[in-house]
C-alpha positions as CSV (number, residue, x, y, z in Angstrom):
1,M,0.0,0.0,0.0
2,A,1.4,3.4,-1.0
3,D,2.2,5.9,1.7
4,R,0.0,8.9,2.3
5,V,1.4,12.3,1.4
6,I,0.8,14.8,4.3
7,F,1.7,18.5,4.3
8,H,2.1,20.7,7.4
9,A,1.8,24.3,6.3
10,D,3.0,26.9,8.8
11,C,2.6,30.6,8.3
12,N,5.9,32.3,9.1
13,N,5.9,34.9,12.0
14,F,2.2,35.0,11.3
15,F,0.9,37.9,13.5
16,A,3.8,40.1,12.6
17,S,3.5,39.2,8.9
18,C,-0.2,40.1,9.0
19,E,0.6,43.5,10.5
20,C,3.1,44.2,7.8
21,L,0.4,43.7,5.1
22,E,-1.3,46.9,6.3
23,R,1.9,48.7,7.4
24,P,4.6,47.8,4.9
25,E,7.1,50.1,6.7
26,L,7.2,47.6,9.6
27,K,9.1,45.2,7.3
28,D,12.2,47.4,7.5
29,V,12.4,47.6,11.3
30,P,12.6,45.1,14.1
31,M,9.0,44.7,15.3
32,A,6.9,42.5,17.5
33,V,3.2,42.0,18.3
34,A,2.8,42.3,22.1
35,G,0.1,42.8,24.6
36,D,-0.6,45.8,26.7
37,P,2.3,46.7,29.1
38,E,0.0,48.9,31.2
39,N,-2.2,46.0,32.0
40,R,0.8,43.7,32.5
41,V,0.2,41.5,29.6
42,G,3.2,42.9,27.7
43,V,4.5,39.6,26.3
44,V,5.7,39.1,22.8
45,V,3.4,36.8,20.8
46,A,5.1,37.2,17.4
47,K,8.1,39.0,15.9
48,N,9.6,39.6,12.5
49,E,12.9,38.2,11.2
50,L,14.8,41.4,12.0
51,A,13.7,41.2,15.7
52,K,14.6,37.5,15.7
53,K,18.2,38.4,14.7
54,F,18.5,40.4,17.9
55,G,17.4,37.4,19.9
56,V,13.8,38.4,20.6
57,K,11.7,35.4,21.4
58,T,8.0,34.7,21.6
59,T,7.0,34.9,25.3
60,D,9.7,37.5,26.1
61,T,8.4,40.4,28.2
62,V,8.3,43.8,26.5
63,Y,11.0,44.8,28.9
64,A,13.2,41.9,27.9
65,A,12.6,42.5,24.2
66,K,13.5,46.2,24.5
67,K,16.7,45.2,26.4
68,K,17.7,42.9,23.5
69,C,16.6,45.3,20.8
70,P,16.3,48.9,22.0
71,G,14.8,50.1,18.6
72,I,12.1,47.5,18.5
73,V,8.6,48.6,17.4
74,F,5.6,47.1,19.2
75,V,2.1,46.8,17.8
76,P,-1.0,45.5,19.7
77,P,-2.5,42.1,18.6
78,R,-5.6,42.1,16.4
79,H,-7.0,38.6,16.5
80,H,-10.0,39.2,14.4
81,Y,-7.8,40.5,11.6
82,Y,-5.4,37.5,11.9
83,G,-8.4,35.1,11.8
84,A,-9.6,36.7,8.5
85,I,-6.1,36.2,7.0
86,S,-6.0,32.6,8.2
87,R,-9.3,31.9,6.5
88,R,-7.9,33.2,3.2
89,V,-4.9,31.0,3.5
90,N,-7.0,27.9,4.3
91,A,-9.2,28.7,1.3
92,I,-6.2,28.3,-1.0
93,Y,-5.3,25.0,0.6
94,C,-8.9,23.8,0.1
95,E,-8.7,24.4,-3.6
96,Y,-6.3,21.4,-3.8
97,T,-7.8,19.0,-1.2
98,E,-10.9,18.8,1.1
99,Y,-8.7,17.2,3.7
100,V,-7.4,20.4,5.4
101,E,-7.2,20.3,9.2
102,P,-6.3,23.6,10.9
103,A,-4.1,22.9,13.9
104,S,-4.1,26.5,15.0
105,I,-4.7,29.9,13.5
106,D,-1.4,29.7,11.6
107,E,-0.9,26.0,11.0
108,S,-2.8,23.4,8.9
109,Y,-2.3,19.8,8.0
110,L,-3.2,18.7,4.4
111,D,-3.6,15.2,3.0
112,V,-2.8,15.6,-0.7
113,T,-2.4,12.0,-1.5
114,Q,-5.3,12.1,-4.1
115,A,-4.5,15.6,-5.3
116,L,-1.0,14.8,-6.6
117,P,-2.0,12.5,-9.6
118,F,-4.9,14.9,-10.4
119,Y,-2.5,17.9,-10.7
120,G,0.4,15.9,-12.1
121,L,2.8,17.3,-9.5
122,T,5.4,15.8,-7.2
123,P,4.9,16.5,-3.5
124,R,7.7,19.1,-3.5
125,E,6.2,20.8,-6.6
126,L,2.7,21.1,-5.0
127,A,4.2,22.4,-1.7
128,D,6.2,25.0,-3.7
129,E,3.0,25.9,-5.6
130,L,1.2,26.5,-2.3
131,R,4.0,28.7,-1.0
132,R,4.0,30.7,-4.2
133,R,0.3,31.3,-4.2
134,V,0.2,32.3,-0.5
135,R,3.1,34.7,-1.0
136,E,1.7,36.3,-4.2
137,E,-2.0,36.3,-3.4
138,I,-1.9,37.1,0.3
139,G,1.5,38.6,0.9
140,I,2.8,36.4,3.7
141,T,5.1,33.3,3.5
142,I,4.6,29.7,4.7
143,S,6.9,26.9,5.3
144,V,5.7,23.4,4.3
145,G,6.8,20.1,5.7
146,V,6.1,17.1,3.4
147,S,6.1,13.5,4.8
148,F,4.2,10.2,5.1
149,C,2.8,11.1,8.5
150,K,1.6,14.1,10.4
151,I,4.4,14.1,13.0
152,F,7.2,14.2,10.5
153,A,5.3,16.7,8.3
154,K,5.2,19.0,11.3
155,M,8.8,18.5,12.0
156,G,9.5,19.2,8.4
157,S,7.9,22.7,8.5
158,D,10.0,23.5,11.5
159,Y,13.2,22.2,9.9
160,K,13.8,25.2,7.7
161,K,12.2,28.7,7.8
162,P,11.0,31.0,6.4
163,D,9.4,30.3,3.0
164,A,10.8,26.8,2.6
165,T,9.8,23.3,1.6
166,T,11.3,20.3,3.5
167,V,10.6,16.7,2.3
168,I,11.0,13.9,4.9
169,T,10.7,10.4,3.4
170,R,11.1,6.9,4.7
171,E,14.5,6.9,3.1
172,N,15.9,10.1,4.6
173,Y,14.2,10.6,8.0
174,R,16.9,8.8,10.0
175,D,19.6,11.0,8.5
176,M,17.5,14.2,8.9
177,L,15.7,13.8,12.2
178,W,17.5,11.2,14.3
179,P,20.6,13.4,15.0
180,L,18.3,16.2,16.4
181,P,18.0,16.5,20.2
182,V,15.2,14.5,21.7
183,S,13.6,17.8,22.9
184,D,12.9,18.6,19.2
185,L,10.4,15.7,19.0
186,L,6.8,16.8,19.1
187,F,5.2,16.4,22.6
188,A,8.5,15.7,24.3
189,G,8.1,18.0,27.3
190,K,10.9,19.2,29.7
191,A,10.2,16.5,32.4
192,A,10.2,13.7,29.8
193,V,13.4,15.0,28.2
194,K,15.1,15.3,31.6
195,R,14.2,11.6,32.4
196,L,15.4,10.4,29.0
197,N,18.7,12.4,29.3
198,K,19.4,10.7,32.6
199,K,19.2,7.4,30.7
200,E,21.7,8.8,28.1
201,I,18.9,9.1,25.6
202,R,19.8,12.5,24.1
203,T,18.8,12.4,20.4
204,I,15.7,11.3,18.6
205,G,17.7,8.5,17.2
206,D,18.7,7.3,20.7
207,L,15.0,7.2,21.6
208,A,14.0,5.4,18.4
209,Q,16.7,2.7,18.8
210,T,16.0,2.1,22.5
211,P,13.7,-0.9,23.1
212,A,10.1,0.3,23.4
213,D,9.7,-1.5,26.7
214,D,12.5,0.5,28.3
215,I,10.9,3.7,27.2
216,H,7.6,2.6,28.6
217,D,9.2,1.8,31.9
218,A,10.7,5.3,32.0
219,L,7.7,7.3,30.8
220,G,4.6,5.1,30.8
221,K,2.0,5.8,28.0
222,Q,3.8,9.0,27.0
223,G,6.9,7.0,26.4
224,D,5.0,4.6,24.1
225,M,3.8,7.6,22.1
226,L,7.2,9.3,21.8
227,W,8.9,6.0,20.8
228,R,6.3,5.6,18.0
229,Y,6.8,9.1,16.8
230,A,10.6,8.9,16.8
231,N,10.2,5.9,14.5
232,G,7.6,7.6,12.2
233,I,4.7,5.4,13.4
234,D,1.7,7.8,13.2
235,D,-1.4,6.9,11.3
236,S,-3.6,9.7,12.6
237,P,-5.8,11.0,9.8
238,V,-6.1,14.5,8.5
239,Q,-9.7,15.6,9.1
240,L,-12.1,17.0,6.4
241,F,-12.1,20.7,6.4
242,G,-14.8,22.1,8.7
243,T,-15.0,19.0,10.9
244,A,-15.5,20.0,14.5
245,R,-12.4,19.3,16.6
246,E,-12.9,17.4,19.9
247,I,-12.7,19.8,22.8
248,K,-10.5,18.2,25.5
249,S,-10.3,21.1,28.0
250,I,-11.9,24.5,28.6
251,S,-9.9,27.1,30.6
252,R,-9.7,30.8,31.2
253,G,-6.6,32.7,32.3
254,R,-5.8,36.3,33.2
255,T,-2.8,38.4,33.9
256,F,-3.9,40.9,36.4
257,K,-3.4,44.7,36.4
258,R,-1.5,44.4,39.6
259,D,-0.6,41.4,41.8
260,L,-3.4,39.7,43.8
261,V,-2.6,39.7,47.5
262,T,-5.7,39.5,49.6
263,E,-8.1,36.5,49.9
264,M,-10.9,38.7,48.6
265,E,-9.0,39.6,45.5
266,I,-8.2,35.9,44.8
267,H,-11.9,34.9,45.3
268,T,-12.9,37.7,42.9
269,A,-10.5,36.5,40.3
270,I,-11.5,32.9,40.7
271,A,-15.2,33.8,40.4
272,Y,-14.5,35.8,37.3
273,L,-12.5,33.0,35.6
274,T,-14.9,30.1,36.6
275,D,-17.9,32.1,35.4
276,E,-16.2,32.2,32.0
277,V,-15.3,28.5,32.1
278,A,-18.8,27.4,33.2
279,R,-20.4,29.5,30.5
280,N,-18.2,27.9,27.8
281,L,-18.9,24.4,29.2
282,R,-22.6,25.0,29.0
283,R,-22.4,26.5,25.5
284,H,-20.6,23.4,24.2
285,D,-23.0,21.1,26.3
286,L,-20.1,19.5,28.1
287,K,-19.4,18.5,31.6
288,G,-16.0,17.9,33.2
289,E,-14.6,15.9,36.1
290,V,-11.2,17.5,36.7
291,V,-10.6,21.1,37.9
292,S,-7.2,22.7,37.6
293,V,-5.6,25.9,38.8
294,H,-2.4,27.4,37.3
295,I,-0.7,30.3,39.2
296,R,2.1,32.5,38.1
297,R,4.1,34.6,40.5
298,P,5.7,38.0,39.7
299,D,9.1,36.3,39.2
300,M,7.3,34.2,36.5
301,A,7.7,31.0,38.6
302,E,4.6,28.8,38.2
303,I,2.6,26.1,40.0
304,S,-0.2,23.9,38.7
305,R,-2.6,21.8,40.8
306,Q,-5.6,19.8,39.9
307,T,-8.2,17.6,41.6
308,T,-10.8,15.1,40.4
309,L,-14.3,15.8,41.6
310,G,-15.7,12.3,41.4
311,R,-18.7,13.6,39.4
312,Y,-19.2,15.6,36.2
313,T,-20.3,19.2,36.3
314,Y,-20.6,22.4,34.4
315,L,-21.9,24.3,37.4
316,Q,-19.9,27.5,38.1
317,H,-20.6,27.0,41.8
318,D,-18.9,23.6,41.8
319,I,-15.9,24.8,39.8
320,Q,-15.4,27.9,41.8
321,K,-15.7,26.1,45.1
322,T,-13.1,23.5,44.0
323,A,-10.7,26.1,42.6
324,I,-10.8,28.2,45.8
325,Q,-10.0,25.0,47.8
326,L,-7.1,24.2,45.5
327,V,-5.6,27.6,46.1
328,R,-6.2,27.4,49.9
329,D,-4.5,24.0,50.0
330,N,-1.5,24.9,47.8
331,W,-0.9,28.7,48.2
332,R,0.0,30.9,51.1
333,I,-2.5,33.8,51.1
334,G,-0.5,37.0,51.0
335,E,2.0,35.8,48.4
336,P,1.5,37.9,45.3
337,I,-0.2,36.3,42.2
338,R,0.6,37.8,38.8
339,A,-1.6,35.6,36.7
340,M,-4.0,32.7,37.1
341,T,-5.8,30.1,34.9
342,V,-8.7,27.9,35.9
343,G,-9.5,24.9,33.7
344,V,-11.8,21.9,33.5
345,T,-10.7,18.7,31.8
346,R,-11.9,15.1,31.3
347,L,-14.9,16.4,29.4
348,V,-17.9,14.4,28.2
349,P,-21.2,15.5,26.5
350,S,-23.5,16.4,29.3
351,G,-26.0,13.7,28.2
352,E,-23.3,11.1,28.7
353,A,-22.2,12.3,32.2
354,V,-23.1,9.6,34.6
355,E,-23.1,10.8,38.2
356,Q,-21.5,8.6,40.9
357,L,-23.6,9.5,43.9
358,S,-22.0,9.4,47.4
359,L,-24.0,9.1,50.6
360,F,-23.6,12.8,51.1
361,D,-25.2,13.4,47.6
362,L,-28.2,11.3,48.6
363,V,-29.0,13.5,51.6
364,E,-32.2,15.2,50.6
365,D,-31.1,18.8,51.5
366,N,-27.9,18.4,49.5
367,A,-29.7,17.0,46.5
368,R,-32.2,19.9,46.7
369,D,-29.3,22.4,46.9
370,R,-27.7,21.0,43.7
371,N,-31.1,21.1,41.9
372,R,-31.6,24.7,43.0
373,Q,-28.1,25.6,41.8
374,E,-28.7,23.9,38.4
375,R,-32.0,25.9,38.0
376,L,-30.3,29.1,38.9
377,E,-27.4,28.7,36.5
378,A,-29.8,27.6,33.7
379,A,-31.9,30.7,34.3
380,V,-28.7,32.9,34.1
381,A,-27.7,31.2,30.8
382,A,-31.2,31.9,29.4
383,L,-30.9,35.6,30.4
384,R,-27.5,35.9,28.8
385,E,-28.8,34.3,25.6
386,K,-31.4,37.0,25.5
387,H,-29.6,40.1,26.8
388,G,-25.9,39.4,26.2
389,N,-23.1,37.4,27.9
390,Y,-22.4,40.0,30.5
391,S,-25.9,41.1,31.3
392,I,-25.6,39.1,34.5
393,T,-22.7,37.4,36.3
394,L,-22.4,34.8,39.1
395,G,-20.4,35.6,42.2
396,F,-18.0,38.2,40.8
397,Q,-17.9,42.0,41.4
398,N,-16.2,44.5,39.1
399,N,-12.7,45.3,40.4
400,E,-11.0,47.8,38.1
401,D,-7.9,47.9,40.4
402,I,-6.9,44.4,39.4
403,G,-8.2,44.7,35.8
404,L,-11.6,42.9,36.1
405,R,-14.8,44.3,34.9
406,R,-18.0,43.0,33.3
407,G,-17.6,42.5,29.6
408,R,-13.8,42.8,29.5
409,R,-11.7,40.1,27.8
């Protein structure tokens, strides 16, 4: 059976490139797209090639970027504009195949197996054709990785940038990819890499050639996945364009205008974030079983904690109560908090959420309270549907001092 031909097309420096479409003068200076420093979300989310030459990196603070490149120009992000450009790019891809799966606003997988004989092109020729059309018709550049599986296609688009085509085949992937550090393998996180390095597994080739059972012993199921990927074993399909992607988690985060210090400020922030999370769960008709809290300190150190509820919920009351308890158990009140994210995972459609009732749940008053809360939040959802998302909120008061107000994103 012949191999599939998979592309991974990645828009180069996407946000920065989009800004240069409307402001061509930005092409000639180091520039970066960054958040609002006054509201302490001044982090670089994209930069152009000139800024990159000065060492500016995505996630650098505005302060750090200025220190590396004193003349850098910052522009605020415009996500609706970037979304419109992304749709135009994907529309070009869809002219060649219906199997186009956006992986993010600036990346898409394409299965062009059937398109190649129709157009009479080699994989490299078709990838070059896509690059030419995006460059000439839209004005930005893309890099395309070409391979027989999604993992290697993605690694191909990262292999050479900007505006490049990289072909990774069954014949050359060992020469091209195996010498790379194991940290370059997709989904190889810092903790996994550290454990692998302790076992003298330092390159992708080292990982690929280590017995699979040894990798499993070191990393469990994640090790099984990484070993398969290192060996090019990945049969995951490219979805039809427009196919809804499975939602695996719903979260909401915020960098605050100033550090949170008091318990009341923390409760206000959690109420705000969990209100957003619960609203999105209900909108997607999902319930979740695991609640997580991620906290960032002013020195950018981070902690993450999560807990399993033992039942599925989309109630803001449940998520808020659990998130507050996680903070109480794992954070010393009074230590400043720069940013916080609350999330819910292990999601299932609400109609499939089977409740495991405890003895406490069977107490009549407790069951009545949960039913009352469900009716309350359902009524709030109905009012929001009629009058707008921020016509009514649950449990959070405006606090301009820390940057929270109704209707603000």
